[in-house]
SETOR-48597 format. One record per residue (C-alpha): residue number from 1; residue in one letter; x, y, z. Coordinates in steps of 0.05 Angstrom, whole numbers. Example, Ala and Ser with C-alpha at 12.3 -4.5 7.8 and 13.67 -1.06 7.14 Angstrom:
BEGIN
n,res,px,py,pz
1,a,246,-90,156
2,s,273,-21,143
//
This chain:
BEGIN
n,res,px,py,pz
1,m,-1519,2072,-1298
2,m,-1579,2094,-1258
3,e,-1626,2106,-1332
4,g,-1677,2063,-1345
5,l,-1704,2038,-1279
6,s,-1772,2072,-1267
7,i,-1821,2050,-1269
8,t,-1870,2042,-1321
9,p,-1929,2008,-1356
10,v,-1890,1987,-1422
11,r,-1824,1954,-1367
12,v,-1880,1922,-1322
13,g,-1914,1898,-1390
14,a,-1844,1871,-1416
15,a,-1827,1842,-1342
16,i,-1901,1804,-1342
17,a,-1886,1786,-1417
18,v,-1808,1747,-1387
19,l,-1851,1718,-1340
20,a,-1887,1680,-1376
21,t,-1855,1670,-1429
22,v,-1813,1630,-1380
23,g,-1874,1590,-1351
24,i,-1899,1577,-1415
25,f,-1832,1551,-1437
26,a,-1829,1515,-1379
27,f,-1887,1461,-1400
28,s,-1880,1467,-1486
29,a,-1810,1438,-1487
30,n,-1774,1367,-1485
31,n,-1731,1347,-1431
32,y,-1658,1386,-1485
33,l,-1686,1453,-1491
34,l,-1704,1452,-1414
35,q,-1631,1436,-1386
36,a,-1616,1491,-1445
37,g,-1663,1546,-1403
38,t,-1643,1520,-1344
39,m,-1573,1532,-1375
40,l,-1585,1598,-1394
41,a,-1615,1617,-1319
42,m,-1549,1603,-1281
43,a,-1513,1624,-1322
44,v,-1563,1703,-1321
45,v,-1557,1676,-1245
46,l,-1478,1683,-1243
47,a,-1469,1746,-1298
48,m,-1515,1785,-1246
49,g,-1480,1758,-1184
50,w,-1396,1773,-1214
51,n,-1429,1846,-1236
52,i,-1446,1872,-1168
53,v,-1369,1870,-1148
54,g,-1349,1881,-1224
55,g,-1401,1930,-1257
56,f,-1422,1961,-1197
57,m,-1343,1959,-1152
58,g,-1309,1963,-1223
59,y,-1264,1906,-1184
60,p,-1246,1846,-1240
61,s,-1261,1782,-1206
62,f,-1245,1729,-1233
63,g,-1256,1685,-1179
64,t,-1331,1665,-1192
65,a,-1310,1584,-1210
66,a,-1281,1582,-1131
67,f,-1343,1612,-1108
68,f,-1391,1559,-1157
69,g,-1355,1497,-1138
70,l,-1349,1523,-1067
71,g,-1422,1521,-1067
72,a,-1434,1471,-1112
73,y,-1400,1417,-1055
74,a,-1427,1446,-988
75,g,-1496,1431,-1019
76,g,-1480,1364,-1045
77,i,-1432,1343,-996
78,l,-1497,1366,-937
79,q,-1538,1330,-976
80,t,-1500,1257,-972
81,l,-1504,1271,-897
82,d,-1592,1270,-908
83,v,-1600,1347,-909
84,p,-1649,1375,-940
85,l,-1641,1399,-1014
86,a,-1680,1473,-991
87,l,-1631,1460,-927
88,a,-1561,1447,-968
89,w,-1575,1501,-1022
90,i,-1583,1557,-969
91,a,-1520,1521,-918
92,a,-1482,1517,-985
93,g,-1494,1599,-987
94,i,-1477,1610,-915
95,a,-1406,1572,-929
96,g,-1398,1625,-1001
97,g,-1416,1684,-952
98,a,-1366,1661,-901
99,f,-1318,1655,-948
100,a,-1320,1713,-992
101,a,-1317,1759,-925
102,i,-1253,1712,-913
103,l,-1235,1736,-976
104,g,-1250,1800,-982
105,s,-1212,1821,-931
106,i,-1147,1793,-959
107,l,-1156,1815,-1026
108,l,-1182,1881,-1030
109,g,-1132,1907,-1003
110,l,-1105,1899,-1077
111,r,-1135,1933,-1143
112,g,-1144,1928,-1204
113,h,-1092,1866,-1244
114,y,-1064,1838,-1171
115,f,-1141,1832,-1159
116,a,-1143,1798,-1215
117,i,-1091,1759,-1206
118,g,-1098,1744,-1145
119,t,-1186,1714,-1149
120,i,-1159,1677,-1205
121,a,-1089,1643,-1161
122,v,-1161,1626,-1107
123,v,-1193,1587,-1173
124,e,-1139,1540,-1171
125,v,-1127,1529,-1103
126,m,-1191,1510,-1100
127,r,-1192,1458,-1148
128,e,-1125,1426,-1116
129,v,-1157,1425,-1041
130,a,-1219,1388,-1084
131,g,-1170,1345,-1124
132,n,-1130,1317,-1060
133,w,-1182,1308,-1003
134,e,-1208,1245,-1029
135,s,-1248,1242,-960
136,l,-1287,1290,-966
137,t,-1299,1314,-1036
138,g,-1279,1236,-1075
139,g,-1213,1280,-1107
140,a,-1204,1269,-1177
141,i,-1249,1209,-1186
142,g,-1304,1250,-1169
143,m,-1364,1255,-1123
144,n,-1443,1225,-1134
145,v,-1500,1285,-1107
146,p,-1568,1235,-1096
147,i,-1610,1246,-1136
148,v,-1686,1284,-1135
149,a,-1741,1238,-1144
150,g,-1795,1242,-1192
151,s,-1794,1241,-1269
152,p,-1741,1259,-1317
153,s,-1788,1316,-1345
154,g,-1805,1324,-1277
155,v,-1733,1334,-1244
156,g,-1715,1377,-1301
157,m,-1779,1422,-1289
158,f,-1750,1427,-1219
159,f,-1689,1456,-1230
160,y,-1718,1496,-1281
161,f,-1756,1537,-1244
162,a,-1717,1524,-1182
163,m,-1656,1568,-1222
164,w,-1702,1620,-1257
165,g,-1735,1641,-1191
166,l,-1667,1649,-1156
167,a,-1654,1691,-1227
168,l,-1719,1725,-1210
169,v,-1695,1742,-1129
170,t,-1615,1767,-1156
171,f,-1644,1813,-1208
172,v,-1686,1836,-1150
173,m,-1631,1840,-1106
174,t,-1592,1881,-1164
175,l,-1648,1924,-1166
176,i,-1644,1941,-1095
177,i,-1573,1957,-1091
178,a,-1573,1994,-1160
179,t,-1622,2044,-1124
180,s,-1590,2049,-1062
181,k,-1540,2088,-1017
182,f,-1509,2030,-1020
183,g,-1499,2017,-1095
184,f,-1477,2093,-1093
185,g,-1432,2079,-1044
186,l,-1399,2019,-1103
187,r,-1408,2074,-1157
188,c,-1367,2129,-1128
189,i,-1319,2073,-1104
190,r,-1315,2049,-1188
191,q,-1311,2112,-1201
192,n,-1250,2148,-1157
193,e,-1241,2095,-1082
194,n,-1192,2145,-1063
195,a,-1243,2204,-1060
196,a,-1296,2159,-1033
197,s,-1262,2144,-972
198,m,-1235,2224,-979
199,v,-1323,2242,-956
200,g,-1330,2204,-904
201,i,-1358,2134,-938
202,n,-1337,2053,-914
203,v,-1297,2035,-973
204,f,-1264,1981,-939
205,q,-1338,1957,-910
206,l,-1373,1968,-977
207,k,-1317,1928,-1006
208,v,-1325,1859,-974
209,s,-1410,1871,-968
210,a,-1406,1873,-1039
211,f,-1358,1810,-1033
212,v,-1407,1778,-1000
213,i,-1463,1787,-1035
214,s,-1434,1770,-1098
215,g,-1394,1696,-1072
216,v,-1479,1675,-1033
217,i,-1510,1681,-1100
218,v,-1466,1649,-1142
219,a,-1450,1604,-1079
220,v,-1522,1583,-1088
221,a,-1524,1587,-1175
222,g,-1470,1526,-1155
223,a,-1505,1482,-1101
224,v,-1564,1483,-1155
225,y,-1515,1461,-1201
226,g,-1489,1399,-1175
227,s,-1552,1378,-1147
228,m,-1584,1389,-1224
229,v,-1524,1350,-1251
230,a,-1523,1295,-1189
231,y,-1441,1290,-1196
232,l,-1385,1335,-1189
233,e,-1316,1337,-1198
234,p,-1256,1386,-1197
235,k,-1247,1411,-1255
236,d,-1316,1424,-1278
237,v,-1347,1464,-1222
238,f,-1274,1503,-1211
239,n,-1271,1517,-1287
240,v,-1236,1576,-1301
241,l,-1264,1581,-1358
242,l,-1328,1592,-1326
243,s,-1301,1664,-1291
244,i,-1276,1683,-1359
245,e,-1336,1675,-1386
246,v,-1379,1708,-1336
247,p,-1349,1776,-1338
248,v,-1347,1767,-1417
249,m,-1426,1763,-1407
250,v,-1427,1820,-1361
251,m,-1380,1871,-1421
252,l,-1423,1841,-1473
253,g,-1494,1871,-1444
254,g,-1464,1928,-1408
255,a,-1427,1917,-1340
256,g,-1453,1969,-1284
257,t,-1513,1967,-1312
258,v,-1587,1932,-1282
259,l,-1604,1894,-1355
260,g,-1534,1891,-1371
261,p,-1522,1828,-1336
262,v,-1584,1788,-1374
263,v,-1568,1815,-1451
264,g,-1511,1799,-1443
265,a,-1507,1722,-1418
266,a,-1571,1711,-1476
267,i,-1536,1727,-1523
268,y,-1465,1694,-1504
269,v,-1505,1631,-1480
270,m,-1546,1635,-1553
271,l,-1480,1647,-1585
272,k,-1442,1580,-1554
273,e,-1488,1548,-1555
274,l,-1499,1569,-1651
275,v,-1417,1549,-1645
276,w,-1418,1477,-1611
277,v,-1479,1449,-1651
278,n,-1449,1470,-1717
279,f,-1370,1481,-1702
280,i,-1354,1425,-1653
281,n,-1289,1412,-1686
282,f,-1270,1495,-1681
283,h,-1327,1523,-1623
284,s,-1258,1529,-1572
285,a,-1230,1579,-1614
286,i,-1302,1621,-1652
287,l,-1311,1625,-1574
288,g,-1237,1660,-1556
289,i,-1248,1705,-1622
290,i,-1316,1729,-1604
291,i,-1290,1742,-1518
292,i,-1229,1793,-1569
293,a,-1284,1816,-1611
294,v,-1326,1829,-1538
295,i,-1268,1868,-1506
296,y,-1254,1902,-1563
297,f,-1307,1925,-1600
298,l,-1364,1938,-1544
299,p,-1332,1964,-1488
300,r,-1376,1988,-1460
301,g,-1428,1946,-1473
302,i,-1491,1935,-1513
303,l,-1546,1965,-1479
304,r,-1494,2037,-1458
305,q,-1474,2029,-1536
306,f,-1552,2027,-1558
307,s,-1581,2080,-1508
308,s,-1522,2132,-1536
309,r,-1533,2120,-1605
310,i,-1604,2128,-1589
311,w,-1589,2199,-1550
312,a,-1545,2222,-1610
313,s,-1592,2213,-1659
314,t,-1646,2250,-1616
315,a,-1593,2295,-1602
316,s,-1587,2311,-1670
317,r,-1645,2325,-1687
318,a,-1670,2370,-1637
319,p,-1665,2440,-1649
320,g,-1643,2465,-1588
321,l,-1584,2423,-1581
322,r,-1557,2437,-1654
323,k,-1502,2470,-1653
324,g,-1514,2548,-1699
//
């Protein structure tokens, strides 16, 4: 979906308003809201990272938690070795990219539900490895990550801006991909992989490259999260539920669009928070119902559904487009 990517005064004004809101919120919110804003930014990053593979390329990956956990542990372990925070995050991204290159070379030969099952299996394997490699990860007991020095509000604000900064970088990357030959190639693969190969597109290289970019983004987000919570355990960062929630966010907003993952992540996180606060004993069941409803009623996403209705309404009023 390429519509809506041109630069207009309205869109520039909207972007400035969003950035201003993010900044003002940081200086006016309490610690709870600041953490909630950070988690929202993380959801946006994960959704945009998944969208490169699952949206633009059309490969249903459920391996988000594998890269997220790898990034969290890579960054955390390096911090325990006194590696500076920024370098630890960069190294975590490199680790995520390298792992994605190896994994993609193996799994991207599969398609459809075979690929999806393969990525889920990787998450389970990674969780078992982290849970049993006690000398490196602390095993099932978990691992402490050095706490960032500063006041609670100052540290909270630091991670808030770090995660939203990552979200901004990821959004710019998504915009570049969407308007580039690389993005066009990914959409060709989504439409018809065999036909894309026949017209000269290096399908395998594009698929692996997309997988690597997605892996880097998700791994960095995991590293920032690990530094923020300062404690890692396998069942938290290698959580299969995360691998399910992220595609739902993207589907909710509109897979393969630029703004869809952002909109979907924002709506899903707010719904999840409302459900948790008001239905704490049944929140898992209600979230399950929401996931099913999204898949059934909004398979194309809110943005596509909304834009198609606007077009249909406009067409019905346009004299030249009426029948008869």
